[in-house]
C-alpha positions, 0 to 999 in steps of 0.5 A: 256183913252179918259176919262183918258186924262193925268189924274192919273189912278189905277186898283182897287185893281186886273188888267183886262188884256183886259184893260192893253192890249188896254190901251197901258198905264201902270196903278198900281194896288191900295188900297182903302185904299190908301190916295193918289189915281189916279184922276180914277179907272178901277175896277170890278164891284162887288169889287166896291160894296163890298166897304163899303157904306159910301166909295161908296158914295163918288166915282162915277162911270162914265161908265159901261163896258158890260159883261167881263167874261167868265161866261157873268158876272161881268162888269168893271166901270171907277170910280173918287171920286166925287169932293170936294170944292177946287179941280178942276174936271179933264178936259176930253180929246179933242174930248171926246163926254158924252153920255146922257141918252134918254127917249124911244120912245112911 
């Protein structure tokens, strides 16, 4: 929720009860076909992977959770639409720390 800040967010096709509990926000369930999608989407990785390539190509995965299903599979992803010219990027919340990938020690 720190990344999403005050931006609009929706569940991609299905909600996650853990996210619902810990977010302390009312988050609507939205369809990928919605012409007015929120700036951020929260969804199951399997649902994201099932989207047509043309749609996935317009989305960026911002964050991926550890496996969340009882059988140790699937993950939750935080997604946002790639910026289009003339549309500003959402501003991260104050105190947000961006994780950076680093090379493993050799």
